[in-house]
N, C-alpha and C positions, 0 to 999 in steps of 0.2 A: 504493499500499499502505499502511496504516496505521502510524504509529512502533511503535505498541505491540505489533503483529504482528512487526515486524521484530525488536525486542528479544526476542520471545520464541522467535523463530527461531533467534536467535543464543544464547540459553541452551542450547536444546535439541541446536542441532548442536556447542558447546562439549562437552558432556555425550556425544555419541555419538564425537566425535574422540578423548577421553579413554580411553573404553572399547576403543577399538582401538590404544591404547598409542601415540599420538601426541601431542604435547605442542606448543602454538602458541606462538610466541616471544613475547617481554616485552610488545613494542607492541600484541599484540593485545587486551590488557587495559587500556590507558590511558583514562581520561574523556576526553572531549573538551575538558575544561579542561586534563588533562595534555598534550594532544595539541596544545592551542594554546599551551602556554607551552614547550614543547618544538619547536616549529613549523622552528625555524633550524636547529637539529642533525638533525631528522627529514626535512630537504629531500628526500632521495633517496626515501624512503618515500613522501613526498607526490607527489612527479614521476612517480614510477614507477607510483602507484596501487597499493601493497602493503597488504593490508589485507581487512576484512570487504566483500563484495558479495554482495546476495541481489537476484534480479530475480523478477518475475512475467511480464516480458515484454510487459507493459502489457496483458496480459488478464484482469487481477485476480482470479484464479483460481489463489493458488499452489500449492496441492495438485495442481492436473490440470497447469497448465504454469508451470515455475518451475525454480530452480535456486539451491542455496548455493554460494558459493565463498570462498575464502581465498585471495588472492596472498600467499605466504611470501616470494617474492622476486622481481625482474623487473630486466633489465637495460636497456641503452640503445639507442634505435632507432639515434642516431650511431655506436655502436660496431658494431651490425649491419650499416650501410651501409659500415663500413669493414672489416668481417670481422675484428675485433682488440677484445679486452674483455669486457665482461661482454655476452654473446650470447645469454643463456640467462633461462628463467623457469621456477617452479614454482609450482603451486597444489594446494589442496585441495577436492574440490568433494564435496557429497552429493547425490547424486540419491536422492529417496525413491519408495516403491512407486509404480509406475505413475505418475510425474509426467514429464511431456516435456520435454525439452529441444529445441527446435525444427529442422527442418532448417535447416542454415546450411554455411558453409566460410569459409576464410580465404585469403587472397591472398597473405601473407606467410608466416605461422606454420605451423611444422612441428610436430606434436606428438605425444606417446606418452599413452594414454588408457590408465590401470594401474585396476584393481578390488583396492584395497588391503582391501576387507575387507565383510562381507554378504553379500546374496543376489547375485543374476546382472545384470550389466548389459547390456543389449540395445543394440547399435549398429545402425542402418540406413544403407546405404551406396549412393552413387550417385556416377557420374562427371558431368564437366564437358563440354560441348561445345565446339566450335573457339572459342568466343568466351568460354569460360570461366562461361557459365551454365548452370542446373542443367539434365541432362541425363536423363529417364526411362527412356532406352532406351539409357544406356551404364553400363559396369560400370568395373572399374578393377583397380589390383594396391595392396595394402597389405602393411604386415609384422605378420604376426599372432605374436606372442609372438618376434619377432625373424626370423620365417621368410616369405619371400614368399607372398602369398596371392590369388588372383585373385578378386576376387568379380563376382557379376552384379549388374545393376541392381535396387535395393529387395532385395538381399539383406541380411539381420540376423545377426550376429555375436552369440554369446552369450558374454560372459566371465563365467567363475567367477573367487572371489576367487584373485589372484595372474597371473589372467591380463592381456594387453594389447593393444593395438592401435597402431601408428603410422600417423599420418594425415599427408599432404602438402598443401601448398596446392592448392587445386583440387577434393579430395575432399570431398563435400557428406554431410553426416552429421547424425544424430538418433540422442538416446539417451533410455535411461529404465530404470528399475530393476525387475527382475520377482521377485515373491517375498517383497521386505522391502525396506529401505533398502541404500544402497551407499555406502560411504566410496571416492571416486576421488580417484587421483593423476593429475596432468596435470604432466609435462615437456616443456618447448617451448623454440622461440626466442623471442627477446624479444614480449612479449605488447602489444598496445596493443587494449585491447576498444572504444575509442570509433570507429577507423576499419577492423578488420581483422576485422569479424564482418558477413558476407554472407550474409542471410537468403533463403530462398527466397520467403515469406511476407511483406508489409509489417508489420514487428513493431517493438516498441521494445527496445533492449537494457536501458537502465536505467528503474526505475520511479520514478513520480511519488509522493513521499511526503507524506502528511496528517499532520501533526505534532499528534498527539493527545496526546503524552506525551515528556519529552526523551528523547534516545536514549541507551542502555546505552553504546554505542561508535559511532563514527563509521562510516559506510561510505565506499567512496573514492571514492562519487558525491557525498558530503558535503563533500568537501577543499575544493573552490574556494569552495564558500560559508561554510563554517565556519572555514577557516584563511587565507583571506585577510589 
């Protein structure tokens, strides 16, 4: 993705988030220079990869296949392993109209996906086989608005604003917005996007960036290079 396109997506996303009454934390608006100057005190944000996250999954067509994310807070895997401490994470996502977030599962993370406002969010579901792989002939059970719901393989759930689904490790899912853009909330156990996204098809979680202009704000995938 071109950095100029990423900067545009950030500006548009910030406007949509504000329209729905959410305000991002102060570090969201740090420039790359401010982030570099404050990297010692911001060590947790950097290590937990909190912040802006934009991907086209390597497809090169963000409007068709892609996702906007902002990680508001994220715990530590060490705490999760000890079952004590900061074992949770929270994100805001924007799923654009007819924009696919491809079929994937998590091995560790359980998550609530919540429609915070906008159009309908469509979530497609499959179960796992005995080895944890994608199973086109298996369904499963999720929590839909806190109530147990048995889904058939390939079933789609329509989440209107205020509705949610709870997914456990091994629940294969893809999602997209229908009828307009959707602001999505995600509340989960500790999130590790580098190792805990298992995609059905071979795709890339983080995009390669073409630096055609300076970054407005750093992405979480920029931290190693810009803040080393």
